N, CA, C and O atoms as a GROMACS GRO file, in nm:
protein
  388
    1MET      N    1   1.273 -26.567   4.536
    1MET     CA    2   1.410 -26.587   4.603
    1MET      C    3   1.518 -26.480   4.580
    1MET      O    4   1.591 -26.429   4.664
    2SER      N    5   1.510 -26.457   4.438
    2SER     CA    6   1.626 -26.362   4.403
    2SER      C    7   1.623 -26.224   4.464
    2SER      O    8   1.724 -26.159   4.488
    3ARG      N    9   1.496 -26.184   4.486
    3ARG     CA   10   1.464 -26.057   4.566
    3ARG      C   11   1.529 -26.061   4.723
    3ARG      O   12   1.599 -25.974   4.774
    4LEU      N   13   1.491 -26.170   4.774
    4LEU     CA   14   1.558 -26.186   4.914
    4LEU      C   15   1.712 -26.200   4.902
    4LEU      O   16   1.777 -26.157   4.997
    5ASN      N   17   1.771 -26.250   4.808
    5ASN     CA   18   1.906 -26.260   4.778
    5ASN      C   19   1.978 -26.115   4.763
    5ASN      O   20   2.084 -26.079   4.815
    6PHE      N   21   1.888 -26.041   4.676
    6PHE     CA   22   1.949 -25.907   4.667
    6PHE      C   23   1.923 -25.830   4.788
    6PHE      O   24   2.015 -25.756   4.822
    7VAL      N   25   1.824 -25.831   4.858
    7VAL     CA   26   1.816 -25.757   5.000
    7VAL      C   27   1.932 -25.807   5.092
    7VAL      O   28   1.994 -25.732   5.166
    8LEU      N   29   1.949 -25.911   5.083
    8LEU     CA   30   2.058 -25.981   5.169
    8LEU      C   31   2.189 -25.924   5.138
    8LEU      O   32   2.262 -25.878   5.226
    9VAL      N   33   2.219 -25.927   5.010
    9VAL     CA   34   2.362 -25.873   4.958
    9VAL      C   35   2.379 -25.722   4.971
    9VAL      O   36   2.492 -25.673   4.977
   10LEU      N   37   2.253 -25.637   4.976
   10LEU     CA   38   2.259 -25.502   4.995
   10LEU      C   39   2.303 -25.485   5.149
   10LEU      O   40   2.386 -25.404   5.191
   11GLY      N   41   2.230 -25.577   5.224
   11GLY     CA   42   2.236 -25.582   5.380
   11GLY      C   43   2.384 -25.594   5.426
   11GLY      O   44   2.434 -25.528   5.518
   12VAL      N   45   2.443 -25.681   5.353
   12VAL     CA   46   2.589 -25.723   5.369
   12VAL      C   47   2.679 -25.616   5.326
   12VAL      O   48   2.774 -25.579   5.395
   13LEU      N   49   2.648 -25.564   5.207
   13LEU     CA   50   2.726 -25.439   5.161
   13LEU      C   51   2.714 -25.320   5.248
   13LEU      O   52   2.816 -25.254   5.267
   14PHE      N   53   2.597 -25.281   5.306
   14PHE     CA   54   2.584 -25.162   5.394
   14PHE      C   55   2.664 -25.199   5.524
   14PHE      O   56   2.738 -25.115   5.576
   15SER      N   57   2.650 -25.312   5.573
   15SER     CA   58   2.714 -25.332   5.709
   15SER      C   59   2.860 -25.336   5.693
   15SER      O   60   2.932 -25.284   5.778
   16ALA      N   61   2.915 -25.402   5.575
   16ALA     CA   62   3.067 -25.380   5.549
   16ALA      C   63   3.114 -25.242   5.541
   16ALA      O   64   3.214 -25.202   5.601
   17LEU      N   65   3.023 -25.154   5.447
   17LEU     CA   66   3.072 -25.016   5.458
   17LEU      C   67   3.049 -24.949   5.580
   17LEU      O   68   3.124 -24.856   5.610
   18TYR      N   69   2.960 -24.979   5.650
   18TYR     CA   70   2.944 -24.912   5.804
   18TYR      C   71   3.053 -24.961   5.890
   18TYR      O   72   3.100 -24.882   5.972
   19LEU      N   73   3.101 -25.081   5.884
   19LEU     CA   74   3.213 -25.138   5.969
   19LEU      C   75   3.350 -25.072   5.945
   19LEU      O   76   3.429 -25.042   6.034
   20VAL      N   77   3.367 -25.050   5.798
   20VAL     CA   78   3.479 -24.970   5.747
   20VAL      C   79   3.485 -24.830   5.807
   20VAL      O   80   3.592 -24.777   5.838
   21HIS      N   81   3.360 -24.771   5.822
   21HIS     CA   82   3.366 -24.635   5.845
   21HIS      C   83   3.378 -24.627   6.007
   21HIS      O   84   3.426 -24.532   6.069
   22VAL      N   85   3.330 -24.736   6.057
   22VAL     CA   86   3.337 -24.716   6.217
   22VAL      C   87   3.490 -24.746   6.250
   22VAL      O   88   3.544 -24.673   6.333
   23GLN      N   89   3.562 -24.846   6.192
   23GLN     CA   90   3.703 -24.855   6.197
   23GLN      C   91   3.788 -24.738   6.163
   23GLN      O   92   3.887 -24.711   6.232
   24TYR      N   93   3.756 -24.668   6.064
   24TYR     CA   94   3.814 -24.557   6.021
   24TYR      C   95   3.808 -24.435   6.140
   24TYR      O   96   3.908 -24.375   6.181
   25GLU      N   97   3.680 -24.414   6.182
   25GLU     CA   98   3.646 -24.306   6.278
   25GLU      C   99   3.725 -24.353   6.422
   25GLU      O  100   3.775 -24.270   6.499
   26SER      N  101   3.727 -24.498   6.446
   26SER     CA  102   3.797 -24.547   6.564
   26SER      C  103   3.943 -24.500   6.557
   26SER      O  104   3.990 -24.443   6.655
   27ARG      N  105   4.008 -24.517   6.463
   27ARG     CA  106   4.168 -24.485   6.430
   27ARG      C  107   4.181 -24.330   6.438
   27ARG      O  108   4.268 -24.273   6.505
   28ARG      N  109   4.087 -24.268   6.365
   28ARG     CA  110   4.092 -24.122   6.391
   28ARG      C  111   4.097 -24.084   6.524
   28ARG      O  112   4.195 -24.028   6.573
   29LEU      N  113   3.975 -24.119   6.598
   29LEU     CA  114   3.978 -24.077   6.731
   29LEU      C  115   4.096 -24.127   6.829
   29LEU      O  116   4.125 -24.065   6.932
   30TYR      N  117   4.157 -24.237   6.790
   30TYR     CA  118   4.275 -24.301   6.857
   30TYR      C  119   4.394 -24.198   6.839
   30TYR      O  120   4.467 -24.164   6.931
   31VAL      N  121   4.403 -24.152   6.708
   31VAL     CA  122   4.514 -24.070   6.704
   31VAL      C  123   4.489 -23.927   6.761
   31VAL      O  124   4.588 -23.867   6.802
   32GLU      N  125   4.367 -23.865   6.768
   32GLU     CA  126   4.338 -23.757   6.854
   32GLU      C  127   4.378 -23.768   6.988
   32GLU      O  128   4.442 -23.682   7.049
   33LEU      N  129   4.333 -23.886   7.039
   33LEU     CA  130   4.355 -23.904   7.186
   33LEU      C  131   4.497 -23.929   7.232
   33LEU      O  132   4.531 -23.914   7.349
   34GLU      N  133   4.588 -23.973   7.124
   34GLU     CA  134   4.739 -23.987   7.156
   34GLU      C  135   4.782 -23.846   7.139
   34GLU      O  136   4.873 -23.807   7.211
   35LYS      N  137   4.730 -23.768   7.054
   35LYS     CA  138   4.775 -23.622   7.051
   35LYS      C  139   4.753 -23.543   7.161
   35LYS      O  140   4.836 -23.464   7.207
   36ALA      N  141   4.632 -23.566   7.208
   36ALA     CA  142   4.602 -23.480   7.344
   36ALA      C  143   4.672 -23.544   7.466
   36ALA      O  144   4.697 -23.474   7.564
   37ARG      N  145   4.710 -23.694   7.459
   37ARG     CA  146   4.783 -23.708   7.567
   37ARG      C  147   4.941 -23.670   7.559
   37ARG      O  148   5.007 -23.658   7.662
   38ALA      N  149   4.989 -23.655   7.447
   38ALA     CA  150   5.106 -23.589   7.422
   38ALA      C  151   5.107 -23.465   7.461
   38ALA      O  152   5.198 -23.423   7.533
   39GLN      N  153   5.018 -23.398   7.423
   39GLN     CA  154   5.012 -23.252   7.465
   39GLN      C  155   4.997 -23.226   7.629
   39GLN      O  156   5.045 -23.131   7.691
   40THR      N  157   4.932 -23.317   7.674
   40THR     CA  158   4.912 -23.336   7.824
   40THR      C  159   5.049 -23.345   7.905
   40THR      O  160   5.070 -23.285   8.010
   41ARG      N  161   5.135 -23.426   7.843
   41ARG     CA  162   5.256 -23.469   7.893
   41ARG      C  163   5.341 -23.348   7.878
   41ARG      O  164   5.405 -23.307   7.975
   42LYS      N  165   5.346 -23.287   7.758
   42LYS     CA  166   5.413 -23.177   7.716
   42LYS      C  167   5.392 -23.059   7.838
   42LYS      O  168   5.481 -23.004   7.903
   43LEU      N  169   5.256 -23.040   7.846
   43LEU     CA  170   5.205 -22.933   7.954
   43LEU      C  171   5.249 -22.967   8.111
   43LEU      O  172   5.279 -22.882   8.195
   44ASP      N  173   5.247 -23.107   8.132
   44ASP     CA  174   5.278 -23.140   8.259
   44ASP      C  175   5.413 -23.094   8.290
   44ASP      O  176   5.434 -23.025   8.390
   45ILE      N  177   5.524 -23.136   8.194
   45ILE     CA  178   5.644 -23.111   8.208
   45ILE      C  179   5.670 -22.956   8.213
   45ILE      O  180   5.759 -22.919   8.290
   46GLU      N  181   5.606 -22.864   8.144
   46GLU     CA  182   5.620 -22.727   8.160
   46GLU      C  183   5.570 -22.682   8.291
   46GLU      O  184   5.624 -22.593   8.357
   47HIS      N  185   5.469 -22.746   8.324
   47HIS     CA  186   5.415 -22.703   8.454
   47HIS      C  187   5.512 -22.718   8.571
   47HIS      O  188   5.549 -22.632   8.651
   48GLU      N  189   5.549 -22.865   8.562
   48GLU     CA  190   5.661 -22.880   8.681
   48GLU      C  191   5.779 -22.783   8.662
   48GLU      O  192   5.821 -22.729   8.764
   49GLY      N  193   5.843 -22.752   8.539
   49GLY     CA  194   5.933 -22.663   8.526
   49GLY      C  195   5.913 -22.520   8.589
   49GLY      O  196   5.999 -22.455   8.649
   50LEU      N  197   5.779 -22.484   8.562
   50LEU     CA  198   5.759 -22.356   8.625
   50LEU      C  199   5.718 -22.347   8.781
   50LEU      O  200   5.730 -22.250   8.855
   51GLN      N  201   5.671 -22.465   8.810
   51GLN     CA  202   5.679 -22.466   8.969
   51GLN      C  203   5.803 -22.474   9.037
   51GLN      O  204   5.815 -22.435   9.154
   52ALA      N  205   5.918 -22.533   8.956
   52ALA     CA  206   6.058 -22.533   9.026
   52ALA      C  207   6.107 -22.385   9.030
   52ALA      O  208   6.153 -22.325   9.127
   53GLU      N  209   6.083 -22.330   8.883
   53GLU     CA  210   6.135 -22.205   8.880
   53GLU      C  211   6.051 -22.106   8.991
   53GLU      O  212   6.119 -22.018   9.044
   54LYS      N  213   5.922 -22.113   9.026
   54LYS     CA  214   5.868 -22.033   9.117
   54LYS      C  215   5.916 -22.056   9.253
   54LYS      O  216   5.928 -21.961   9.330
   55ARG      N  217   5.948 -22.192   9.292
   55ARG     CA  218   6.023 -22.226   9.412
   55ARG      C  219   6.153 -22.163   9.413
   55ARG      O  220   6.194 -22.128   9.524
   56ALA      N  221   6.224 -22.143   9.316
   56ALA     CA  222   6.367 -22.100   9.316
   56ALA      C  223   6.360 -21.936   9.328
   56ALA      O  224   6.450 -21.870   9.381
   57GLN      N  225   6.248 -21.883   9.276
   57GLN     CA  226   6.224 -21.756   9.294
   57GLN      C  227   6.187 -21.694   9.435
   57GLN      O  228   6.213 -21.579   9.469
   58ALA      N  229   6.133 -21.773   9.497
   58ALA     CA  230   6.062 -21.734   9.636
   58ALA      C  231   6.149 -21.790   9.745
   58ALA      O  232   6.094 -21.828   9.848
   59THR      N  233   6.264 -21.798   9.734
   59THR     CA  234   6.341 -21.860   9.845
   59THR      C  235   6.369 -21.718   9.948
   59THR      O  236   6.383 -21.601   9.910
   60PRO      N  237   6.372 -21.765  10.067
   60PRO     CA  238   6.393 -21.647  10.175
   60PRO      C  239   6.492 -21.565  10.132
   60PRO      O  240   6.470 -21.445  10.120
   61LEU      N  241   6.607 -21.617  10.106
   61LEU     CA  242   6.730 -21.561  10.081
   61LEU      C  243   6.725 -21.466   9.977
   61LEU      O  244   6.793 -21.363   9.985
   62ARG      N  245   6.648 -21.488   9.876
   62ARG     CA  246   6.635 -21.413   9.750
   62ARG      C  247   6.546 -21.290   9.793
   62ARG      O  248   6.583 -21.176   9.769
   63VAL      N  249   6.424 -21.318   9.858
   63VAL     CA  250   6.332 -21.214   9.894
   63VAL      C  251   6.406 -21.129   9.974
   63VAL      O  252   6.402 -21.009   9.949
   64GLU      N  253   6.475 -21.171  10.072
   64GLU     CA  254   6.544 -21.081  10.166
   64GLU      C  255   6.636 -20.992  10.074
   64GLU      O  256   6.639 -20.869  10.084
   65ARG      N  257   6.698 -21.050   9.999
   65ARG     CA  258   6.795 -20.962   9.897
   65ARG      C  259   6.722 -20.845   9.828
   65ARG      O  260   6.753 -20.726   9.829
   66LEU      N  261   6.615 -20.905   9.764
   66LEU     CA  262   6.547 -20.810   9.678
   66LEU      C  263   6.479 -20.686   9.782
   66LEU      O  264   6.470 -20.569   9.744
   67ALA      N  265   6.441 -20.726   9.897
   67ALA     CA  266   6.383 -20.624   9.983
   67ALA      C  267   6.485 -20.525  10.020
   67ALA      O  268   6.454 -20.408  10.045
   68LYS      N  269   6.605 -20.569  10.026
   68LYS     CA  270   6.728 -20.469  10.081
   68LYS      C  271   6.761 -20.393   9.952
   68LYS      O  272   6.767 -20.270   9.953
   69GLU      N  273   6.782 -20.465   9.839
   69GLU     CA  274   6.826 -20.385   9.731
   69GLU      C  275   6.721 -20.296   9.638
   69GLU      O  276   6.748 -20.192   9.579
   70ARG      N  277   6.611 -20.356   9.640
   70ARG     CA  278   6.502 -20.284   9.547
   70ARG      C  279   6.416 -20.183   9.649
   70ARG      O  280   6.397 -20.066   9.617
   71LEU      N  281   6.373 -20.228   9.754
   71LEU     CA  282   6.297 -20.145   9.832
   71LEU      C  283   6.369 -20.061   9.957
   71LEU      O  284   6.308 -19.985  10.032
   72GLN      N  285   6.489 -20.087   9.962
   72GLN     CA  286   6.568 -20.025  10.070
   72GLN      C  287   6.505 -20.067  10.212
   72GLN      O  288   6.491 -19.977  10.294
   73MET      N  289   6.468 -20.191  10.245
   73MET     CA  290   6.427 -20.230  10.364
   73MET      C  291   6.541 -20.283  10.437
   73MET      O  292   6.648 -20.309  10.381
   74HIS      N  293   6.517 -20.301  10.574
   74HIS     CA  294   6.627 -20.347  10.663
   74HIS      C  295   6.541 -20.418  10.768
   74HIS      O  296   6.422 -20.394  10.785
   75PRO      N  297   6.614 -20.510  10.839
   75PRO     CA  298   6.549 -20.586  10.945
   75PRO      C  299   6.512 -20.484  11.051
   75PRO      O  300   6.574 -20.379  11.067
   76PRO      N  301   6.398 -20.526  11.127
   76PRO     CA  302   6.388 -20.419  11.261
   76PRO      C  303   6.462 -20.440  11.364
   76PRO      O  304   6.493 -20.553  11.401
   77THR      N  305   6.502 -20.328  11.425
   77THR     CA  306   6.565 -20.325  11.544
   77THR      C  307   6.504 -20.260  11.655
   77THR      O  308   6.414 -20.181  11.628
   78PRO      N  309   6.539 -20.279  11.788
   78PRO     CA  310   6.461 -20.201  11.896
   78PRO      C  311   6.475 -20.049  11.866
   78PRO      O  312   6.383 -19.972  11.895
   79ALA      N  313   6.576 -20.012  11.813
   79ALA     CA  314   6.585 -19.865  11.808
   79ALA      C  315   6.500 -19.789  11.724
   79ALA      O  316   6.478 -19.669  11.742
   80ILE      N  317   6.447 -19.864  11.623
   80ILE     CA  318   6.354 -19.801  11.517
   80ILE      C  319   6.208 -19.845  11.543
   80ILE      O  320   6.118 -19.783  11.487
   81THR      N  321   6.181 -19.947  11.624
   81THR     CA  322   6.062 -19.994  11.663
   81THR      C  323   5.987 -19.898  11.743
   81THR      O  324   6.023 -19.856  11.853
   82GLU      N  325   5.862 -19.862  11.671
   82GLU     CA  326   5.769 -19.785  11.764
   82GLU      C  327   5.638 -19.880  11.808
   82GLU      O  328   5.575 -19.949  11.728
   83TYR      N  329   5.610 -19.870  11.936
   83TYR     CA  330   5.520 -19.964  11.992
   83TYR      C  331   5.393 -19.857  12.013
   83TYR      O  332   5.406 -19.743  12.059
   84VAL      N  333   5.282 -19.912  11.973
   84VAL     CA  334   5.149 -19.836  11.995
   84VAL      C  335   5.061 -19.919  12.090
   84VAL      O  336   5.034 -20.038  12.078
   85ALA      N  337   5.014 -19.821  12.201
   85ALA     CA  338   4.954 -19.871  12.299
   85ALA      C  339   4.801 -19.851  12.267
   85ALA      O  340   4.759 -19.757  12.200
   86ARG      N  341   4.732 -19.938  12.314
   86ARG     CA  342   4.574 -19.923  12.276
   86ARG      C  343   4.525 -19.858  12.412
   86ARG      O  344   4.544 -19.914  12.521
   87HIS      N  345   4.462 -19.742  12.398
   87HIS     CA  346   4.392 -19.690  12.515
   87HIS      C  347   4.243 -19.692  12.491
   87HIS      O  348   4.186 -19.671  12.383
   88SER      N  349   4.186 -19.721  12.614
   88SER     CA  350   4.025 -19.746  12.621
   88SER      C  351   3.980 -19.599  12.646
   88SER      O  352   4.039 -19.524  12.724
   89PRO      N  353   3.872 -19.564  12.576
   89PRO     CA  354   3.803 -19.412  12.604
   89PRO      C  355   3.762 -19.426  12.761
   89PRO      O  356   3.742 -19.538  12.809
   90SER      N  357   3.752 -19.311  12.837
   90SER     CA  358   3.735 -19.293  12.966
   90SER      C  359   3.575 -19.324  12.969
   90SER      O  360   3.495 -19.282  12.885
   91GLY      N  361   3.539 -19.413  13.088
   91GLY     CA  362   3.412 -19.450  13.113
   91GLY      C  363   3.366 -19.553  13.037
   91GLY      O  364   3.246 -19.580  13.041
   92ALA      N  365   3.449 -19.622  12.962
   92ALA     CA  366   3.398 -19.722  12.885
   92ALA      C  367   3.442 -19.867  12.964
   92ALA      O  368   3.512 -19.940  12.893
   93GLY      N  369   3.423 -19.898  13.044
   93GLY     CA  370   3.444 -20.047  13.115
   93GLY      C  371   3.597 -20.053  13.131
   93GLY      O  372   3.675 -19.990  13.060
   94SER      N  373   3.631 -20.136  13.231
   94SER     CA  374   3.786 -20.160  13.254
   94SER      C  375   3.811 -20.304  13.212
   94SER      O  376   3.910 -20.364  13.257
   95THR      N  377   3.722 -20.364  13.126
   95THR     CA  378   3.764 -20.507  13.091
   95THR      C  379   3.875 -20.510  12.998
   95THR      O  380   3.882 -20.421  12.913
   96LYS      N  381   3.962 -20.603  13.003
   96LYS     CA  382   4.084 -20.599  12.910
   96LYS      C  383   4.047 -20.718  12.810
   96LYS      O  384   3.990 -20.823  12.842
   97PRO      N  385   4.089 -20.682  12.689
   97PRO     CA  386   4.058 -20.767  12.591
   97PRO      C  387   4.132 -20.920  12.586
   97PRO      O  388   4.105 -20.999  12.496
   0.00000   0.00000   0.00000
């Protein structure tokens, strides 16, 4: 009988130690999860800020201003527009595209 009691006591001790280990591991993983969620929120906020900055940088007025200032571009006018006509080679059918 005492041998059975000893085995049962060992079983209870091992299961208690395993329970403590599992709870500790569970808490550790929960803390890691919360850290990951906090970093996700931080990255989401940063991403939203960068998207807003990107939208601000790509406004048509800003693009036009940069094209005029840095690239010396100007809007097309009929005076500077060149039209290219597409000629078909002679003898090649008279169908129009």
